[in-house]
N, C-alpha and C positions, 0 to 999 in steps of 0.2 A: 903472831903467835899462832901456833895451830890449836885447833878445836880437839879435846880428848877423846881418844878412840869409842868413849861411852856417851860422845854426845852426836845428835842427827838431826837434821834441819828440817823444818816444813814452812814451806812456801804457801800463803793462802792466797788463792788467786780464783776464786767460787763466785764472788759478789756477782750481782748483777749491773753493778754502776748506772744505778737509776740518775743519778746524781748527774752524769757526765752523758747523758743522751742529746742528742743523735747521735753521737762518736760512738757508744758502745753499743750502739745497734749494728754497726759495721764490725767491730771488733770487741773482745773482752777486755776489760780495762788493763790486765798486767800485759797487754801488747799493743795498747797505744805507746808512739814516740815519743820521748823525752830527750832531747838533744842529739835525734836519726839514730836512737837506740831507745829499745822496748823495754817498759819497764821491769818486763821481768826477765829480760837480758841483764840489766843494771842488778838486780837482788842477787842473781846466779853467780856475778861477777864478786860482790860484796862477799858472800860465800864462800868464793875460790880463795879469795884474800886469807881466811883462815883454813883452810885445807879440807873445807866441805864441797866435795865435788860426786858426780855421780849418781846411781839409783839407789847404791846400796845407803848413801848418808844422806841426799836430798831428796824430800817426796813434794809436791806440788798438787793441792786439790784441785777440782776443775767442775764447772758445772755448765753456767751459759757460756755458749759458743765454746766445747770444751774441744770441738774436734780441731778449732784452729790452734788452739795450746799444744794439743798432741802432736799436730804435725811440724808447729816451731820447736819443740823442745828434740824432737826427733831421739827418743832415746835416753836424752841426758841427763832425765832425773825417773823418778819413780811417780806415774802417775794415780791420782786418785777421786776417780769421778764419783760424784753426789748426785743420785736424780732429783733430790730438792737438798736446797742447801743446809748445812749443818751447822753453821756457824763457826765461829773461831774455836770454840773449845772441843764440840761434836765435831769437826772436820781430824781432830787427833783423836778423838775415841775411835774414830772409822779406822784409824790406822794403826789402833792397837798391834795387832799381827807384825808388821814392819818396824814400829818403833822397838817392839821387845827389847822392853826394859831398860831404853835408854834416857837418859835426858835431852830434853828437845829445844833446840833454838828456834822459835817460831817469827815469821817475819811478815809484813803485809807486803804483798806483791805492789800496791799504789803508793807506797812508799816513796820518795825521791830524797835522796842522800848524800849529799858533799860531806865526805868525812874530812878533817886534819889528819894526813897520813902521820903516821902508819896506824894511824888507830880506827874509831868505827865498830866492827864488831869485837872483834878483841879487846875494848873495854867492857863489853857485858862478861867477857871471858876471864880476864885478870882479875887473880886471886880468889876467884869464885871455890867458895868452899862445897860445894855441890848438893847442899841442903837450902839454901835460900831462893825465894823468887826474885827474880832480876828483871829489870826493865828498862830500856834507853827512857830518858825524860829531855822533854824542852819545857825552859822557862814559861809557867801558866799564862795564858792569853786566853782560854775560854773557861768556861765552867767544870766543874768536877775533878780537879785537880789531884795528882797523889804527890801529898808533901809539898805543894808549890810548882809540882810539875805537870804537863801534859804526855801522855805516852806520846812516844814518837817512832812506831810502826814495829820494834823489835821487842820482843821478851825469850827469858829462858827459864825455864822450867827443870825442876829436878826430875829424877825418874820416878819417884813415889807419885808428885804432884800429876805427872802426864798418864801414868796407869791409873789414878783414880777419875779421868774423863769419862763422861758416857757418849756411846756411839747414838746419840740422837741430837736436835738441837739446842745449844746451850751456847753461851758466851765468855771467856776466859774472865772478863772483868768480876762477872758474879761467880765461877766456879771456884777461880783462884786468886785473881790479883786483891780482891779486896779480902777474901778471906785472910789470904795472908799480910796482907796490910794489920785487919784487924789483932792479927795474932804477933805482930813484932818482927814478922820475917820477909818483906818486900825491901827490896834495894832498888832506890832508881838511881839510874847511873846516868849523869848529864852526857846527852849525847855532843860527841866534840865534833862539830860542824854542823850543817844546815840540812832542815827538813821541811820539805809540805807534803801534805796529805793532796794527793792530784785527784781527789774528789770532783770538784767542781769545776767549770769550763775556766773560771778565772784564777785559781789555784792552780790547774794543768796547764796553762799560757805561763804564768810566773814560773812554771818549774823550768820551760823551754827555756823563757827567757834568762835564766839563773846559767843556764848549759850553757845559752852561747854568750855570756860573759859582757853584753853589750855590744856586741859586734853582730855580724851576720855569720850561722854556720851553715854550711855548704854539704849535703849531700853528694854521692856520686850523679855525675850527668846533669847539673843544675843549669837552667839557660835563663840570665838573666838580661833581657833587652832594654827592661824599663828601670827601675828603682827599686833597691831593695834594705832597709835600715833596721837593725838590729834583731831580727829574724833568724828562723830556722827553718832554713829549707831543705826539704826533703830530697829523697833520691829520685831524680827525672822529672823535679818541678821546672813548671815554667813559670818566669816572673816578667809580663810584657806590659803591665800596668806600674802601682806603685805600692810597695809592702811594709809597715811600718810597726814592729813590735807586734808581728805574727808568726803562727806556724803553718807552715804548710806540708800538708803530709806526701807520701811518696806518690810522684805522678800527677798533683794538683797544678792547676792553672790560674794564671790570674791575667784576662783580658787587659787590653791595651785602656780602655775607658774606665779600668777599675783604680780606685785608691783605698786600701784597707788598712785599718789600724785596728790594732787588738783583737786581732780575730782568729779562729782557725778554719782552715781553709781544706776541703776536702774535694778530691776532683776538681770540675770546674762551677761547680753550682752550689756545692754546700760549702755555707760562710754559719760558721758557731760563734755567736757574739762572745767576749769574754770581758764584761766592763769591769772595771773598779770599786768594790762594794762599797756602796753609801753608808758614810762615816755616819 
């Protein structure tokens, strides 16, 4: 299905990505590659599936390394630069003039989602009355759930709720979601697919391995003279040693003597470990 004409979208991409450092010292989190595609492009593709494209219908907020995002999107969306991060609610308040009385589909740029086609964002929009707040949810495995679900990276705000948001640092969980829950007007729509928040190196690596589907996923012009097993190999990367369950950013190099497991490699000398969390 297509989003109604009175619905726009805002992609939240202004975060500092501190938990994903040092990777996010090089790129904003929205531009880190998952399965050889940036998280931001994955999000824009999801929006396009429901007819939300172009700078009149899609906005992206920026702060950290904003110039990289501006260069990457190259006019495909409306950009909203924040000199200081405004949070998930303040970002929308800062876009009041552009939103112009419309309802808003809000997506986190760092969400890795693999939906069961043809659903995904269509599940949030289907049967919506324009009055209730909606969010995607996955079965709770963390504290602070919503009715047994955790937030899964996408929310749908009625026009009145969006219009009430301040243009100052605020978070949707306090301004909108919890008040709507308390008033009995929050719907949690189970996400029809898989979701990972790519906030830590371990989760970021797991999202890439999910995209690889158990095999190797090759970008363009990859050279392997060593061994690669279950890894994502970015464009122009070179593997002369061994990689297993790894992510190689574009242009990365693995020397003949190296045997890498569950790491992210950038260039020839930045290696970010991504161990499984201790249970």
